[in-house]
Backbone as numpy.savetxt, mean C-alpha at the origin, in Angstrom:
# Nx Ny Nz CAx CAy CAz Cx Cy Cz
-2.61 -15.88 -12.89 -2.69 -15.91 -11.42 -4.20 -16.12 -11.05
-4.60 -17.39 -11.27 -6.00 -17.73 -11.02 -6.25 -18.00 -9.47
-7.44 -17.58 -9.00 -7.79 -17.80 -7.60 -9.21 -18.37 -7.55
-9.28 -19.53 -6.82 -10.56 -20.13 -6.70 -11.32 -19.46 -5.54
-12.35 -18.66 -5.88 -13.02 -17.88 -4.90 -13.71 -18.76 -3.86
-14.25 -19.92 -4.31 -14.92 -20.73 -3.31 -14.03 -21.25 -2.18
-12.82 -21.58 -2.57 -11.85 -22.05 -1.55 -11.44 -20.97 -0.65
-11.19 -19.79 -1.25 -10.78 -18.67 -0.39 -11.90 -18.21 0.53
-13.12 -18.13 -0.03 -14.26 -17.73 0.87 -14.42 -18.67 2.06
-14.32 -19.92 1.83 -14.40 -20.92 2.96 -13.27 -20.73 3.91
-12.10 -20.53 3.39 -10.92 -20.30 4.26 -11.06 -19.07 5.14
-11.58 -18.00 4.57 -11.83 -16.77 5.34 -12.86 -16.92 6.31
-13.99 -17.62 5.97 -15.11 -17.78 6.85 -14.70 -18.67 7.99
-13.90 -19.74 7.77 -13.47 -20.65 8.83 -12.60 -19.85 9.85
-11.77 -18.93 9.36 -10.86 -18.24 10.25 -11.53 -17.06 10.97
-12.31 -16.23 10.21 -12.79 -14.98 10.72 -14.28 -14.96 11.05
-14.96 -16.05 10.76 -16.40 -16.11 10.98 -17.15 -14.98 10.32
-18.05 -14.28 11.05 -18.85 -13.22 10.44 -18.12 -11.88 10.43
-16.86 -11.84 10.92 -16.12 -10.53 10.86 -15.92 -10.01 9.53
-15.72 -10.92 8.57 -15.44 -10.51 7.19 -16.52 -11.18 6.31
-17.06 -10.37 5.42 -18.09 -10.90 4.46 -17.61 -10.73 3.03
-17.79 -11.78 2.26 -17.37 -11.81 0.91 -18.30 -10.90 0.10
-17.69 -10.08 -0.82 -18.42 -9.12 -1.63 -18.13 -9.37 -3.12
-19.15 -9.86 -3.85 -18.99 -9.97 -5.30 -18.74 -8.59 -5.85
-17.67 -8.44 -6.67 -17.36 -7.13 -7.18 -16.90 -7.17 -8.64
-16.97 -6.05 -9.30 -16.48 -5.89 -10.64 -15.00 -5.45 -10.53
-14.12 -6.28 -10.86 -12.72 -5.98 -10.68 -12.13 -5.23 -11.86
-11.45 -4.16 -11.61 -10.79 -3.39 -12.67 -9.37 -3.89 -12.92
-8.82 -4.57 -11.89 -7.47 -5.01 -12.08 -7.36 -6.22 -12.97
-6.18 -6.63 -13.24 -5.94 -7.74 -14.15 -6.39 -9.03 -13.58
-6.28 -9.16 -12.24 -6.60 -10.48 -11.60 -7.93 -10.37 -10.84
-8.73 -11.35 -10.91 -10.01 -11.43 -10.24 -9.81 -11.98 -8.88
-9.50 -11.06 -7.93 -9.19 -11.47 -6.52 -10.38 -11.25 -5.65
-10.65 -12.12 -4.74 -11.76 -12.00 -3.83 -11.72 -10.77 -2.94
-12.84 -10.16 -2.70 -12.96 -8.92 -1.88 -13.82 -9.21 -0.66
-13.42 -8.70 0.49 -14.15 -8.89 1.71 -14.34 -7.57 2.45
-15.46 -7.46 3.19 -15.70 -6.25 3.93 -15.68 -6.56 5.47
-15.02 -5.72 6.17 -14.94 -5.91 7.63 -16.29 -5.39 8.21
-16.89 -6.21 9.02 -18.28 -6.01 9.50 -18.52 -4.63 10.18
-17.68 -4.23 11.04 -17.91 -3.08 11.86 -17.44 -1.76 11.27
-16.32 -1.80 10.60 -15.73 -0.50 10.07 -16.03 -0.32 8.61
-16.42 -1.38 7.86 -16.61 -1.23 6.45 -15.33 -1.25 5.57
-14.20 -1.52 6.30 -12.94 -1.59 5.56 -12.95 -2.75 4.58
-12.60 -2.50 3.36 -12.57 -3.51 2.28 -11.16 -4.19 2.28
-11.13 -5.50 2.19 -9.86 -6.25 2.16 -9.87 -7.07 0.83
-8.69 -7.04 0.20 -8.44 -7.84 -1.01 -7.59 -9.01 -0.67
-7.95 -10.21 -1.21 -7.15 -11.38 -1.08 -5.94 -11.29 -1.97
-4.67 -11.36 -1.35 -3.48 -11.26 -2.12 -2.91 -12.67 -2.26
-2.78 -13.22 -3.45 -2.32 -14.61 -3.57 -0.86 -14.76 -3.29
-0.53 -16.04 -3.04 0.85 -16.47 -2.82 1.69 -16.12 -4.11
2.94 -15.81 -3.94 3.72 -15.51 -5.12 5.12 -15.12 -4.88
5.91 -14.98 -5.92 7.31 -14.58 -5.93 7.45 -13.29 -6.70
8.38 -12.46 -6.37 8.67 -11.22 -7.16 10.16 -10.80 -6.87
10.66 -9.91 -7.71 11.99 -9.35 -7.42 11.85 -8.03 -6.70
12.27 -7.99 -5.44 12.18 -6.79 -4.68 13.38 -5.95 -4.88
13.12 -4.63 -5.12 14.20 -3.71 -5.33 14.18 -3.12 -6.76
15.12 -2.26 -7.05 15.16 -1.55 -8.30 16.11 -2.20 -9.23
15.60 -2.83 -10.29 16.47 -3.55 -11.31 17.14 -2.58 -12.26
18.13 -3.09 -13.00 18.79 -2.28 -13.99 17.79 -1.81 -15.09
16.91 -2.74 -15.43 15.93 -2.37 -16.48 15.03 -1.30 -15.98
14.58 -1.32 -14.72 13.71 -0.27 -14.14 14.49 1.03 -14.06
15.73 1.01 -13.69 16.55 2.19 -13.61 16.76 2.81 -14.99
16.94 2.02 -16.05 17.11 2.48 -17.36 15.79 3.19 -17.84
14.68 2.66 -17.42 13.39 3.30 -17.79 13.31 4.68 -17.04
13.78 4.77 -15.84 13.76 6.04 -15.11 14.62 7.09 -15.79
15.76 6.59 -16.34 16.68 7.54 -17.03 16.08 8.09 -18.37
15.08 7.40 -18.89 14.37 7.89 -20.04 13.44 9.05 -19.69
13.10 9.17 -18.39 12.19 10.19 -17.88 13.00 11.38 -17.38
14.16 11.13 -16.82 15.03 12.24 -16.26 16.43 11.71 -16.29
17.39 12.64 -16.48 18.81 12.28 -16.53 19.40 12.18 -15.10
18.86 12.90 -14.19 19.37 12.90 -12.80 18.26 12.64 -11.83
17.83 11.38 -11.69 16.73 11.05 -10.78 17.09 11.34 -9.30
16.16 11.99 -8.54 16.36 12.33 -7.18 16.01 11.14 -6.29
16.75 10.04 -6.44 16.52 8.84 -5.65 17.85 8.29 -5.22
17.90 7.53 -4.15 19.09 6.85 -3.65 19.10 5.43 -4.18
19.77 5.14 -5.21 19.79 3.80 -5.83 20.24 2.73 -4.87
21.30 2.97 -4.11 21.83 2.06 -3.16 20.83 1.55 -2.14
19.89 2.42 -1.77 18.88 2.03 -0.76 17.84 1.00 -1.32
17.79 0.93 -2.62 16.80 0.00 -3.26 17.54 -1.20 -3.86
18.75 -1.49 -3.41 19.47 -2.69 -3.89 20.15 -3.34 -2.74
20.57 -4.64 -2.96 20.43 -5.42 -4.15 19.04 -5.96 -4.42
18.76 -6.27 -5.67 17.46 -6.90 -6.02 17.48 -8.30 -5.45
16.40 -8.65 -4.81 16.30 -9.96 -4.14 14.95 -10.68 -4.51
15.08 -11.98 -4.68 13.85 -12.75 -5.04 13.20 -13.07 -3.70
11.90 -12.71 -3.68 11.13 -12.86 -2.44 9.92 -13.73 -2.69
9.57 -14.64 -1.75 8.38 -15.47 -1.80 7.52 -15.05 -0.65
6.17 -14.97 -0.92 5.24 -14.58 0.15 4.05 -15.52 0.05
3.56 -15.84 1.25 2.28 -16.60 1.34 1.08 -15.67 1.22
-0.07 -16.17 0.95 -1.23 -15.28 0.74 -1.63 -14.52 2.01
-2.27 -13.34 1.88 -2.70 -12.60 2.98 -3.82 -11.68 2.48
-4.49 -10.99 3.42 -5.46 -10.01 3.07 -4.87 -8.59 3.32
-5.17 -7.67 2.40 -4.74 -6.26 2.62 -5.88 -5.33 2.32
-5.96 -4.23 3.07 -7.07 -3.27 2.81 -6.93 -2.72 1.36
-8.09 -2.61 0.72 -8.03 -2.18 -0.71 -7.62 -0.70 -0.84
-7.73 0.07 0.23 -7.32 1.48 0.24 -6.49 1.67 1.55
-5.80 2.80 1.68 -5.32 3.11 2.99 -6.52 3.33 3.93
-6.26 3.24 5.22 -7.37 3.48 6.21 -7.78 4.94 6.06
-9.09 5.15 5.94 -9.63 6.49 5.60 -10.20 7.19 6.86
-10.36 8.47 6.78 -10.98 9.15 7.87 -12.29 8.60 8.31
-13.13 8.14 7.28 -14.42 7.63 7.65 -14.26 6.32 8.44
-13.24 5.55 8.10 -13.02 4.30 8.93 -12.71 4.64 10.39
-11.89 5.71 10.57 -11.52 6.09 11.92 -12.74 6.59 12.77
-13.67 7.29 12.06 -14.88 7.76 12.73 -15.62 6.54 13.28
-15.78 5.50 12.47 -16.43 4.29 12.93 -15.66 3.54 14.02
-14.35 3.52 13.83 -13.50 2.96 14.82 -13.63 3.61 16.19
-13.75 4.90 16.23 -13.91 5.66 17.48 -15.15 5.21 18.21
-16.19 5.03 17.43 -17.48 4.66 17.99 -17.44 3.19 18.61
-16.87 2.30 17.78 -16.80 0.87 18.18 -15.97 0.69 19.49
-14.81 1.34 19.49 -13.82 1.12 20.57 -13.89 2.23 21.63
-14.83 3.12 21.51 -14.95 4.22 22.52 -13.65 4.99 22.58
-13.12 5.39 21.41 -11.85 6.13 21.37 -12.22 7.55 20.97
-11.23 8.43 21.10 -11.40 9.80 20.78 -10.28 10.33 19.94
-9.95 9.55 18.90 -8.87 9.95 17.96 -9.35 11.15 17.17
-8.58 12.16 17.08 -8.96 13.37 16.33 -8.80 13.08 14.82
-9.87 13.38 14.11 -9.91 13.24 12.65 -10.15 14.61 12.10
-9.08 15.15 11.33 -9.19 16.46 10.76 -10.32 16.64 9.79
-10.62 15.60 8.97 -11.66 15.62 8.02 -12.45 14.28 8.17
-13.78 14.34 8.04 -14.54 13.18 8.12 -14.94 12.61 6.77
-14.05 12.81 5.83 -14.27 12.38 4.42 -13.57 11.11 4.11
-13.60 10.78 2.81 -12.96 9.52 2.36 -11.56 9.71 1.87
-10.77 10.55 2.58 -9.41 10.72 2.26 -8.60 9.92 3.30
-7.33 9.62 3.03 -6.52 8.81 3.93 -6.28 9.52 5.31
-6.28 8.68 6.34 -6.01 9.14 7.69 -4.55 9.03 7.94
-3.90 10.13 8.44 -2.53 10.19 8.73 -2.23 10.18 10.22
-1.23 9.45 10.69 -0.95 9.37 12.09 0.52 8.89 12.32
0.95 8.87 13.52 2.33 8.30 13.80 2.23 6.76 13.81
3.37 6.14 13.86 3.36 4.72 13.75 2.71 4.00 14.95
2.96 4.49 16.12 2.41 3.82 17.30 0.87 3.83 17.25
0.29 4.95 16.82 -1.24 5.00 16.75 -1.67 4.01 15.59
-0.97 3.98 14.47 -1.35 3.08 13.43 -1.31 1.69 13.92
-0.29 1.32 14.64 -0.12 -0.08 15.13 -1.20 -0.34 16.19
-1.58 0.57 17.03 -2.62 0.39 18.01 -3.95 0.18 17.30
-4.24 0.91 16.31 -5.57 0.74 15.56 -5.53 -0.63 14.94
-4.38 -1.00 14.31 -4.28 -2.36 13.71 -4.58 -3.49 14.74
-3.93 -3.36 15.87 -4.14 -4.38 16.97 -5.57 -4.51 17.34
-6.21 -3.34 17.53 -7.69 -3.36 17.93 -8.55 -4.08 16.92
-8.12 -3.96 15.66 -8.91 -4.58 14.55 -8.36 -5.92 14.19
-7.57 -6.52 15.04 -7.04 -7.88 14.89 -6.31 -8.02 13.53
-5.53 -6.97 13.27 -4.70 -7.01 12.02 -3.32 -6.47 12.33
-2.50 -6.21 11.28 -1.19 -5.75 11.41 -0.91 -4.72 10.37
0.26 -4.00 10.59 0.81 -3.09 9.56 1.68 -4.03 8.67
1.49 -3.95 7.33 2.30 -4.86 6.44 3.77 -4.48 6.55
4.67 -5.42 6.30 6.13 -5.09 6.23 6.44 -4.62 4.83
7.71 -4.23 4.66 8.07 -3.66 3.39 8.06 -4.68 2.22
8.41 -5.93 2.52 8.39 -6.97 1.45 6.97 -7.19 1.02
6.00 -7.19 1.95 4.57 -7.34 1.50 4.14 -6.11 0.77
4.46 -4.95 1.23 4.02 -3.72 0.63 4.43 -3.64 -0.78
5.71 -3.89 -1.07 6.14 -3.74 -2.52 5.48 -4.85 -3.35
5.27 -6.01 -2.81 4.66 -7.09 -3.53 3.25 -6.76 -4.01
2.45 -6.22 -3.02 1.01 -5.89 -3.47 1.00 -4.62 -4.21
1.94 -3.69 -4.07 1.99 -2.50 -4.90 2.27 -2.84 -6.38
3.27 -3.68 -6.52 3.62 -4.11 -7.93 2.47 -4.82 -8.61
1.66 -5.56 -7.78 0.48 -6.19 -8.40 0.85 -7.23 -9.47
1.95 -7.96 -9.26 2.32 -9.01 -10.23 3.17 -8.51 -11.36
3.47 -7.19 -11.39 4.33 -6.60 -12.42 5.70 -6.33 -11.97
6.68 -6.28 -12.93 8.07 -5.91 -12.56 8.51 -4.68 -13.26
7.57 -3.77 -13.57 7.90 -2.55 -14.21 8.25 -1.49 -13.15
8.81 -0.36 -13.57 9.24 0.65 -12.63 8.08 1.20 -11.81
6.92 1.35 -12.43 5.68 1.73 -11.72 4.64 0.63 -11.79
3.79 0.54 -10.92 2.74 -0.42 -11.03 1.86 -0.25 -12.19
1.86 1.00 -12.75 1.04 1.28 -13.92 1.87 1.24 -15.21
3.12 0.75 -15.17 3.87 0.61 -16.39 5.28 1.25 -16.34
5.84 1.40 -17.48 7.17 1.93 -17.60 7.28 3.46 -17.78
6.15 4.05 -18.06 6.13 5.53 -18.34 5.01 6.12 -17.48
5.03 7.45 -17.50 3.97 8.22 -16.74 2.72 8.47 -17.67
1.56 8.15 -17.13 0.34 8.42 -17.93 0.08 9.99 -18.03
-0.92 10.37 -18.74 -1.22 11.79 -18.82 -1.90 12.25 -17.52
-2.07 13.57 -17.39 -2.56 14.09 -16.10 -3.97 13.61 -15.74
-4.76 13.41 -16.75 -6.12 12.94 -16.49 -6.09 11.54 -15.81
-5.25 10.67 -16.33 -5.06 9.33 -15.77 -4.32 9.37 -14.48
-3.32 10.24 -14.35 -2.60 10.35 -13.07 -3.55 10.76 -11.94
-4.47 11.67 -12.20 -5.39 12.13 -11.24 -6.21 10.98 -10.69
-6.48 9.98 -11.52 -7.26 8.79 -11.05 -6.36 7.87 -10.20
-5.06 7.98 -10.31 -4.19 7.23 -9.38 -3.93 8.02 -8.07
-3.94 9.31 -8.16 -3.49 10.16 -7.07 -4.57 10.97 -6.30
-5.77 10.75 -6.77 -6.96 11.50 -6.19 -7.05 11.24 -4.65
-7.30 12.27 -3.91 -7.42 12.17 -2.42 -8.82 11.68 -2.01
-9.84 11.83 -2.91 -11.19 11.37 -2.59 -11.35 9.94 -2.99
-11.38 9.07 -2.04 -11.49 7.54 -2.35 -12.91 7.07 -2.10
-13.86 7.96 -2.24 -15.30 7.54 -1.96 -15.90 6.78 -3.12
-15.49 7.01 -4.32 -16.06 6.34 -5.48 -14.90 5.62 -6.25
-14.53 4.40 -5.83 -13.40 3.69 -6.35 -13.57 3.39 -7.84
-14.84 3.20 -8.22 -15.06 2.86 -9.70 -14.59 3.98 -10.61
-14.45 5.18 -10.04 -13.96 6.25 -10.94 -12.47 6.45 -10.90
-11.79 5.67 -10.15 -10.32 5.80 -9.97 -9.58 4.60 -10.59
-8.23 4.74 -10.71 -7.44 3.68 -11.19 -6.87 2.82 -10.08
-6.70 1.58 -10.37 -6.15 0.62 -9.39 -5.05 -0.14 -10.05
-4.21 -0.83 -9.26 -3.25 -1.73 -9.86 -3.84 -3.10 -10.17
-3.08 -3.96 -10.67 -3.62 -5.27 -11.14 -4.14 -6.22 -10.01
-3.80 -5.83 -8.77 -4.35 -6.53 -7.55 -5.57 -5.81 -7.01
-6.10 -4.82 -7.80 -7.29 -4.09 -7.45 -7.07 -3.27 -6.14
-5.91 -2.68 -6.02 -5.65 -1.82 -4.86 -5.59 -0.36 -5.32
-6.16 0.47 -4.45 -6.28 1.95 -4.76 -5.50 2.74 -3.78
-5.21 4.01 -4.20 -4.57 4.97 -3.33 -3.19 4.56 -2.81
-2.38 4.07 -3.69 -1.04 3.49 -3.27 0.03 4.51 -3.06
-0.25 5.78 -3.23 0.87 6.74 -3.30 0.73 7.87 -2.28
0.22 7.59 -1.12 0.12 8.67 -0.13 1.23 8.68 0.93
2.10 7.65 0.80 3.19 7.47 1.84 2.63 6.64 2.95
3.04 5.34 3.03 2.44 4.45 4.03 3.50 3.85 4.95
3.08 3.61 6.11 3.92 2.90 7.15 4.17 1.47 6.78
5.35 0.96 6.94 5.66 -0.44 6.98 6.14 -0.79 8.33
5.97 -2.06 8.77 6.25 -2.42 10.19 7.79 -2.58 10.43
8.58 -2.74 9.44 10.03 -2.95 9.64 10.77 -1.66 9.74
11.95 -1.70 10.43 12.79 -0.57 10.48 13.42 -0.29 9.15
13.72 0.94 8.86 14.36 1.31 7.60 15.85 0.95 7.69
16.40 0.32 6.65 17.76 -0.07 6.56 18.40 0.66 5.42
19.75 0.79 5.47 20.45 1.58 4.43 20.41 0.93 3.05
20.15 -0.38 3.00 20.06 -1.10 1.70 19.13 -2.33 1.92
18.99 -3.07 0.92 18.15 -4.30 1.02 19.02 -5.54 1.40
20.27 -5.35 1.67 21.13 -6.44 2.19 20.57 -7.01 3.46
20.66 -8.31 3.68 20.11 -8.94 4.92 20.79 -8.35 6.24
22.03 -7.97 6.10 22.74 -7.51 7.32 22.92 -6.00 7.29
22.15 -5.28 6.49 22.26 -3.80 6.41 21.86 -3.20 7.74
22.53 -2.13 8.14 22.20 -1.44 9.35 20.93 -0.66 9.27
20.19 -0.57 10.37 18.96 0.16 10.44 19.22 1.67 10.78
18.34 2.54 10.25 18.39 3.91 10.64 17.68 4.08 11.93
18.44 4.62 12.95 17.85 4.76 14.27 16.52 5.42 14.35
15.56 4.75 14.95 14.22 5.36 15.21 13.40 5.53 13.98
13.73 4.85 12.82 12.95 5.07 11.61 12.31 3.79 11.08
11.02 3.85 10.76 10.39 2.81 10.09 10.46 3.08 8.58
10.17 2.08 7.76 10.20 2.20 6.28 8.87 2.86 5.85
8.97 3.84 4.94 7.81 4.41 4.27 7.86 4.11 2.83
6.72 3.68 2.27 6.63 3.35 0.82 5.56 4.24 0.18
5.82 4.56 -1.09 4.88 5.38 -1.83 5.01 6.91 -1.43
4.18 7.74 -1.97 4.17 9.16 -1.61 3.87 10.16 -2.62
3.74 9.69 -3.91 3.56 10.64 -5.04 2.23 11.49 -4.88
1.20 10.93 -4.27 -0.04 11.66 -4.16 0.09 12.81 -3.13
0.94 12.58 -2.18 1.10 13.58 -1.16 1.50 14.94 -1.71
2.24 14.88 -2.81 2.79 16.15 -3.39 1.99 16.56 -4.65
0.90 15.91 -4.92 0.17 16.22 -6.11 -0.71 17.48 -5.97
-0.74 18.37 -6.96 -0.15 18.28 -8.25 1.36 18.62 -8.19
2.12 17.83 -8.91 3.57 17.89 -8.86 4.10 19.22 -9.42
5.14 19.70 -8.84 5.88 20.88 -9.28 7.14 20.58 -10.01
7.69 19.37 -9.75 8.93 18.97 -10.31 8.91 17.44 -10.72
9.72 16.66 -10.08 9.77 15.21 -10.41 9.38 14.38 -9.24
8.24 14.78 -8.61 7.75 14.06 -7.44 7.22 12.71 -7.86
7.22 12.35 -9.16 6.74 11.02 -9.61 7.69 9.94 -9.08
8.87 10.34 -8.63 9.83 9.31 -8.15 9.25 8.61 -6.92
8.34 9.26 -6.20 7.70 8.63 -5.03 6.67 7.59 -5.44
6.39 7.43 -6.72 5.50 6.43 -7.25 6.23 5.19 -7.72
7.58 5.17 -7.69 8.32 4.02 -8.10 8.08 2.90 -7.16
7.76 1.71 -7.69 7.38 0.60 -6.82 8.51 0.29 -5.72
9.74 0.39 -6.17 10.80 0.07 -5.25 11.19 1.22 -4.36
10.55 2.41 -4.54 10.92 3.55 -3.71 10.77 3.26 -2.20
11.67 3.75 -1.38 11.60 3.54 0.02 12.27 4.74 0.69
11.84 5.11 1.86 12.51 6.23 2.62 12.28 6.00 4.09
13.17 6.63 4.93 12.99 6.44 6.39 11.96 7.46 6.92
11.35 7.00 7.93 10.20 7.86 8.53 10.74 9.11 9.14
12.06 9.21 9.42 12.60 10.47 9.95 12.41 11.62 8.97
12.22 11.28 7.71 12.06 12.33 6.64 10.58 12.80 6.47
9.71 12.22 7.31 8.31 12.55 7.16 8.00 13.95 7.73
6.92 14.55 7.20 6.44 15.75 7.73 5.59 15.48 9.00
6.02 15.97 10.17 5.25 15.75 11.39 5.20 14.33 11.91
6.07 13.49 11.28 6.17 12.04 11.63 4.81 11.34 11.46
4.05 11.70 10.43 2.75 11.09 10.17 2.70 10.52 8.79
2.06 9.41 8.64 1.91 8.73 7.32 0.55 8.00 7.30
0.17 7.61 6.11 -1.05 6.77 5.94 -0.63 5.33 6.24
-1.65 4.42 6.27 -1.30 3.02 6.51 -2.47 2.11 6.01
-2.08 0.87 5.73 -3.03 -0.22 5.47 -3.02 -1.22 6.47
-4.08 -2.01 6.52 -4.20 -3.14 7.43 -3.99 -4.49 6.73
-3.23 -5.32 7.32 -3.00 -6.65 6.74 -3.54 -7.73 7.73
-4.15 -8.78 7.15 -4.58 -9.90 8.02 -3.93 -11.16 7.47
-3.35 -11.91 8.41 -2.80 -13.20 8.07 -3.93 -14.19 7.78
-3.66 -15.08 6.93 -4.65 -16.21 6.59 -4.17 -17.47 7.15
């Protein structure tokens, strides 16, 4: 999955001008994808290339889950049928939006959004607030198809980090709440960090991945979530499954983290 940085940099400059600046970086992921910084907030955006993937939980992935537990606490039907999805390129924030980003956002837009902590941990809010912040920053909340695509990072394994669970030292690098030093943490092959805090998607939650599946009233789709329960007491690793999805009605206080997406 080769990406010509020169073409992408010109493309981004032509569309966004000085709003986004290219940042040469040392990529830990498998693919060397261009990285950009938003001028005012410092939010980092990764270029996600065009591609195809199988959305949903495959039989192979389910069999790998059964090697970890005999009775997985997941709703298989909600993650099926597996569908082939094609997506055009887009930009996605390298991390969830952090408390530090919201502090800067408040200053820029003269807002008074309450931030419980002013550190580099994810900012949690309801969907309407996440959408409002995204609109102010000329971006969007990614939909579920986009979210699963960038979470998988070009892989079709049950987790973005493989078929099995790493040891606790490595898991901590995936699930750490302090995102201030990304070079000390683990990322997926698209160079994305902090994928497991439970994030808003823009689409309504449906009972399955069928095109005509009914939506759950008043619920958006939530993806990820394993870091929210870390350190785990049981089998909370199921929230790290790339195909995992849940309705927002199951959230605590109706709050989740979120990323920003920019169309190219």
